[in-house]
Structure formats: C-alpha cells, structure tokens
C-alpha positions in Angstrom: 28.8 13.9 -16.9 25.2 12.9 -16.3 24.2 9.2 -17.4 20.5 10.4 -17.1 18.6 13.4 -16.3 15.6 13.8 -13.7 12.2 14.2 -15.2 9.6 16.3 -13.7 5.9 16.9 -14.6 4.5 20.3 -13.6 0.9 21.6 -13.2 -0.3 25.2 -13.9 -0.1 26.2 -10.3 3.6 25.2 -10.2 4.3 27.2 -13.4 2.3 30.0 -11.8 4.7 30.5 -8.9 7.8 30.5 -11.0 6.2 32.8 -13.6 5.1 35.5 -11.1 8.4 35.5 -9.3 10.3 36.0 -12.6 8.0 38.6 -13.7 8.4 40.5 -10.6 12.1 40.6 -11.0 13.0 38.4 -8.0 15.6 35.7 -8.1 15.1 32.6 -10.3 13.8 29.6 -8.1 15.8 26.4 -7.9 13.4 24.7 -10.2 14.1 27.1 -13.0 17.8 26.9 -12.4 17.5 23.3 -12.5 16.1 23.0 -16.0 19.7 23.8 -17.4 21.5 21.4 -14.9 20.0 18.0 -15.1 16.2 18.3 -14.8 13.6 18.1 -17.7 10.2 19.6 -17.1 7.3 18.2 -19.0 3.7 19.3 -19.0 0.4 18.3 -20.7 -1.1 20.7 -23.4 -4.0 21.8 -21.0 -1.5 23.3 -18.7 -0.2 25.7 -21.4 -3.7 26.7 -22.2 -4.5 27.3 -18.4 -1.6 29.5 -18.1 -2.6 31.6 -21.1 -6.1 31.7 -20.0 -5.4 32.9 -16.4 -2.3 35.0 -17.0 -4.1 38.5 -16.6 -5.9 37.2 -13.6 -2.7 36.1 -12.0 -1.1 39.4 -12.8 -3.8 41.4 -11.2 -3.4 39.3 -8.0 0.3 40.3 -7.7 -0.3 43.8 -9.1 1.9 43.2 -12.0 1.7 44.4 -15.6 0.3 41.7 -17.8 2.7 42.3 -20.5 5.7 41.7 -18.2 4.1 38.6 -17.0 3.5 37.5 -20.5 7.0 38.4 -21.5 8.5 36.2 -18.6 6.1 33.4 -19.7 7.3 33.5 -23.2 10.9 34.3 -22.5 11.8 32.5 -19.4 9.5 29.9 -18.4 7.8 28.4 -21.5 11.2 27.7 -23.2 12.2 25.3 -20.5 9.1 23.2 -20.9 8.3 20.1 -23.0 4.6 19.9 -24.1 3.5 16.3 -24.3 0.3 14.9 -26.1 -0.6 12.3 -23.4 -1.3 8.9 -25.1 -4.3 6.7 -24.2 -4.5 3.1 -23.4 -1.0 2.5 -21.8 -1.7 2.3 -18.0 -2.3 -0.8 -16.1 -5.5 -1.6 -14.4 -4.5 -0.3 -11.1 -3.1 2.8 -12.5 -6.2 3.4 -14.6 -8.5 2.9 -11.6 -6.7 5.8 -9.7 -7.1 7.9 -12.8 -10.9 7.2 -13.2 -11.3 8.3 -9.7 -9.6 11.6 -10.6 -11.6 11.8 -13.7 -15.0 12.0 -11.8 -16.6 15.6 -11.2 -15.1 17.6 -8.5 -18.3 17.6 -6.5 -18.3 13.8 -6.1 -15.2 13.8 -3.7 -11.9 15.4 -2.5 -9.7 13.4 -4.8 -11.7 14.3 -8.1 -10.6 16.8 -10.6 -11.0 15.8 -14.4 -8.9 18.7 -15.4 -5.8 17.1 -13.8 -6.3 13.8 -15.5 -3.7 14.4 -18.4 -1.2 15.7 -15.8 -1.4 12.7 -13.7 -1.3 10.2 -16.5 1.7 11.8 -17.9 3.6 11.5 -14.6 2.6 7.9 -14.5 3.8 7.2 -18.0 7.0 8.9 -17.7 7.7 7.5 -14.1 8.4 11.2 -13.4 8.0 13.1 -10.0 4.9 15.4 -10.0 5.2 19.0 -9.2 1.9 20.0 -7.7 0.5 21.3 -4.7 -3.0 19.6 -5.5 -3.7 16.5 -3.5 -6.2 15.0 -6.0 -3.6 14.4 -8.9 -1.0 13.5 -6.3 -3.1 10.7 -5.0 -3.8 9.5 -8.5 -0.2 9.3 -9.2 1.3 8.1 -5.9 -1.7 6.3 -4.4 -3.3 6.6 -0.9 0.1 5.9 1.1 1.9 8.9 -0.4 3.7 11.1 2.2 2.2 14.6 1.4 4.2 16.2 4.0 7.5 15.2 2.6 6.4 16.0 -1.0 5.4 19.6 0.2 8.7 19.9 2.0 10.3 19.0 -1.4 8.2 21.6 -3.3 9.3 24.1 -0.9 12.9 23.5 -1.5 12.4 23.8 -5.2 10.5 27.0 -5.1 13.4 28.6 -2.8 15.8 30.9 -4.3 19.5 29.7 -4.3 21.0 26.2 -4.1 19.1 24.4 -1.4 18.8 20.7 -0.8 20.4 17.8 -2.7 19.3 19.1 -6.1 20.7 22.6 -5.3 24.1 21.3 -4.3 24.2 19.3 -7.6 23.5 22.6 -9.5 26.2 24.4 -7.4 28.7 21.7 -8.1 28.1 21.7 -11.8 28.4 25.4 -11.8 31.8 25.1 -10.1 33.0 22.5 -12.6 32.2 24.7 -15.4 34.2 27.5 -13.9 37.3 25.2 -13.3 37.3 23.5 -16.7 37.8 25.7 -19.8 34.8 25.4 -21.9 36.8 25.8 -25.0 39.1 23.0 -24.1 36.1 20.8 -23.1 34.5 21.3 -26.4 37.7 20.9 -28.5 38.6 17.7 -26.8 35.2 16.1 -27.3 35.0 17.4 -31.0 38.4 15.9 -31.7 37.4 12.6 -30.0 34.3 12.3 -32.1 36.2 12.7 -35.5 39.6 11.0 -34.7 39.9 7.3 -33.9 41.2 6.8 -30.3 44.7 5.2 -31.5 45.5 8.2 -33.4 44.6 10.4 -30.4 47.0 8.3 -28.2 49.7 8.7 -30.9 49.1 12.4 -31.1 49.4 12.8 -27.4 52.6 10.9 -27.2 54.0 13.0 -30.0 53.1 16.2 -28.2 54.8 15.0 -25.0 57.9 14.0 -26.8 58.0 17.3 -28.6 57.5 19.3 -25.3 60.4 17.2 -23.6 62.7 17.8 -26.6 62.2 21.5 -27.4 60.9 23.1 -24.0 63.6 24.0 -21.4 63.4 22.1 -18.0 62.6 24.8 -16.1 59.6 25.8 -18.3 58.4 22.2 -18.2 58.4 22.2 -14.4 56.5 25.3 -14.3 54.0 23.9 -16.7 53.6 20.6 -14.7 53.0 22.5 -11.5 50.1 24.6 -13.4 48.8 21.6 -14.8 48.9 19.6 -11.7 47.0 22.2 -9.7 44.4 22.5 -12.5 43.7 18.9 -12.8 43.5 18.5 -9.0 40.9 21.3 -8.9 39.0 19.7 -11.8 39.2 16.3 -10.2 37.9 17.6 -7.0 35.0 19.3 -8.6 34.1 16.2 -10.5 34.1 14.3 -7.2 31.8 16.8 -5.9 29.3 16.7 -8.8 29.0 12.9 -8.5 28.6 13.0 -4.9 25.9 15.7 -5.1 24.3 13.8 -8.0 24.0 10.6 -6.1 22.3 12.6 -3.2 20.0 14.3 -5.5 19.2 10.9 -7.4 18.3 9.2 -4.0 16.0 12.1 -3.1 14.1 12.0 -6.6 13.8 8.2 -6.3 11.6 8.7 -3.4 9.3 11.0 -5.3 8.8 8.7 -8.4 5.5 6.7 -8.8 5.8 3.0 -8.3 6.8 1.7 -11.8 5.0 -1.6 -12.8 7.1 -4.2 -14.4 7.2 -4.6 -18.3 5.8 -7.9 -17.9 2.8 -6.6 -16.0 2.3 -3.8 -18.5 2.4 -6.6 -21.4 -0.1 -8.7 -19.5 -2.6 -5.7 -18.7 -2.3 -4.1 -22.0 -0.1 -5.5 -24.8 3.5 -5.6 -26.3 2.9 -2.4 -28.0 1.9 -0.5 -24.8 5.0 -1.9 -23.2 7.4 -0.6 -26.0 5.8 2.8 -26.0 6.1 3.3 -22.2 9.7 1.8 -22.2 10.6 4.4 -25.0 8.8 7.3 -22.9 10.8 6.1 -19.8 14.2 6.4 -21.5 13.7 9.3 -23.7 12.5 11.5 -20.7 15.8 10.7 -18.9 18.2 11.1 -21.9 20.8 13.7 -21.4 21.2 14.0 -25.2 17.6 15.3 -25.3 16.9 13.3 -28.7 18.0 9.8 -29.8 17.8 8.0 -33.0 15.7 4.8 -33.1 18.9 2.8 -33.5 20.3 4.2 -30.2 17.1 3.8 -28.5 16.7 0.2 -29.6 20.2 -0.5 -28.3 19.3 1.2 -25.1 16.2 -0.8 -24.7 18.3 -4.2 -25.2 20.9 -3.2 -22.8 18.6 -2.1 -19.8 15.1 -3.7 -20.3 13.3 -7.0 -21.1 11.9 -5.2 -23.7 13.0 -6.3 -27.2 12.0 -4.8 -30.6 13.6 -4.2 -33.8 14.8 -0.7 -34.9 12.1 -0.5 -37.7 9.5 -1.3 -35.0 10.7 1.3 -33.0 11.0 3.9 -35.5 7.4 3.3 -36.6 6.0 3.4 -33.1 7.9 6.8 -32.4 6.4 8.4 -35.5 2.9 7.0 -34.8 2.5 8.2 -31.2 1.9 11.9 -30.7 3.7 12.0 -27.5 7.0 11.8 -29.4 8.3 14.6 -31.6 11.1 14.4 -34.3 13.0 17.9 -33.8 15.3 16.6 -36.9 14.9 14.0 -39.2 15.6 10.5 -37.5 16.1 12.1 -34.0 13.2 11.7 -31.5 12.3 13.2 -28.0 9.4 13.3 -25.7 7.2 16.2 -26.6 8.1 19.4 -28.1 8.3 23.1 -27.8 5.3 24.9 -26.1 3.0 26.2 -28.9 1.7 29.2 -27.0 1.3 32.2 -29.0 4.5 33.8 -29.4 6.5 30.9 -28.1 8.6 28.5 -30.1 
C-alpha cells in the first residue's frame, strides 16, 4: 500500500514524553501508534544514552516507579527506534556551517548546544523531519526562516492521544482497511503471487470461475456474488480513504523536511562517494520493506536519481559506513536495534 514511509528523527526530550505517558498507563500517543503505520523513527546513539542516564530522574519528576519506566522504555519505546551511527563528511558547506554554530558551547549563544549535533546532522542526512522542542537543533536543521510555531503545532498533534491531524487520519484509515480485508486472504494472495508466475495465476483464476459456474447452483452463485460485491466495495472504499489520507499526510510531512541539496551540489561540495552515501541513506530511510539488497538499492538509485553506481560499489559502501546495518546476509537498512541494556 505504501510506496514509501515517513522518516522522523527524535531527540531525548521527545522520547521522554512518550516514555512517561506509556509508563503511567495512559493512552499511546499518535507518534507511537504511527511507528507501525508508515513512520520510521531514527535517533543518534547519544539519545539512547541520555534516556538511560536520566530515566530515574524523569521517573521521580512524575512520581513513577523507575522499574515501570524502564520496562516501558525497553518494551514499548526502544523497540520502535532505529539507532544510527551518524557519519561525518557528508554535509554541504552551508549545512556544515549551521552545524558548526550548533557545536559551539551553550554559553556562546541561544542556538549553540554541542550535545544536539549528532541529532541535527542525522535529520539533515536522512532529509527527515526533526521531532524536537529545542530551538537550537531546529535552527541547525531548518535554517533561520523555519516556522517554529507551525512546528510546535505539529509536535502537539503527534503527542496527542488518538488520531488527530493528517497522520492520524492515515493511521485510522489503515486500521479500517485491515479490519475489512481478511489478513489471511491478503497474505495468501501475495504469497501465491510471489511463487507462481502470473500467467498461471490467470489460468487458475479462470479455471476456478469455470468450476463455480458449472458445479454451483445459480441461486448460490447469486448470493456469493452479492457477498463478494459488498466486500469488494468496502475494500475499495477503504483503499481510497487510505490513499487520500496518505496524500494529505505526505503534504504535511513535506513542509517539515529540511531543504535537500541537489546531488550535483553535494558532489561539488564533497565527492561522488558522499553523494552515493547520502542517496542510499535517503532511500533506505523511506523504504517500506525496511531493508533492501544492494541490487535492489542500485536499481532504485538508477530509476529515481542522477546517482549512478554499480552494484558492487553500492554493496561495498553499505558495508563500510557505520550508519548502515546488515540484519541478514545481503540485506541492508539504516541503523539498527537500540543497544540499551535489556533491549534488542
């Protein structure tokens, strides 16, 4: 259903809000629900370390048992994250200038916080929306002209309970579709399609129809057609609703993405290797399949970008850059499971 997913980079404060809500037994926020409905959440390693470091302090602030908060972190929040080792040397001169300002000591200015540099750099490299309430990393990612009020409103929607806003509509529509379509039928059809050449599927379908017409009584056939017609209409309506909500959510996310430099600009500022790495980060962060092979990624790059590279070169880059992981032999994704104690 989804040609791509929405990548989001989160900081420790954003995780804190979700974590304490879950630990307190309150409803899951829209952001947590979205993790299974077309949103991938990424974080830098220091964010995980910060959560572990401040977990007991946060528990005391909300008068929660640390063990309950730790269980919520390890069981509900951390598994929905991808932790990414942020690579160096991939940003353009303009992007690096903003990151250099952020990297200065906090006492230098309002937009300086060296702790947030990896998070801001990750959002830039993935071309992902940054989920943060701190103005310093937001300015580093989006620049001086960023609409902080609109961004804050978006964060409030994501932290709400229930299905609010365009993303909430998409999640609700997806859940409705899953309720209408029998999961077993869905998996059965796709499993068959993967194993049987399509001409034989057509032949089998025609043979099935002929068998039904020959052996099934006309009255039974009419009742079956009525039931199938109603079911297919419901599924069609649900699919149309999903697509409409998805387009609306996609438009909203587009307004929250950092300005992505062109591949030519990255090559001129850095080199072709940096361009290839950023292009792979961009596409893998949006892949609904979660992981791709080097061959699949190479074909995707050729179809969608001006970035050309052979499969062997792509595979070598994926294995040499720490931002990528290989969850199974020959399959690659951005980041990996959170390596906090007791997680993964």
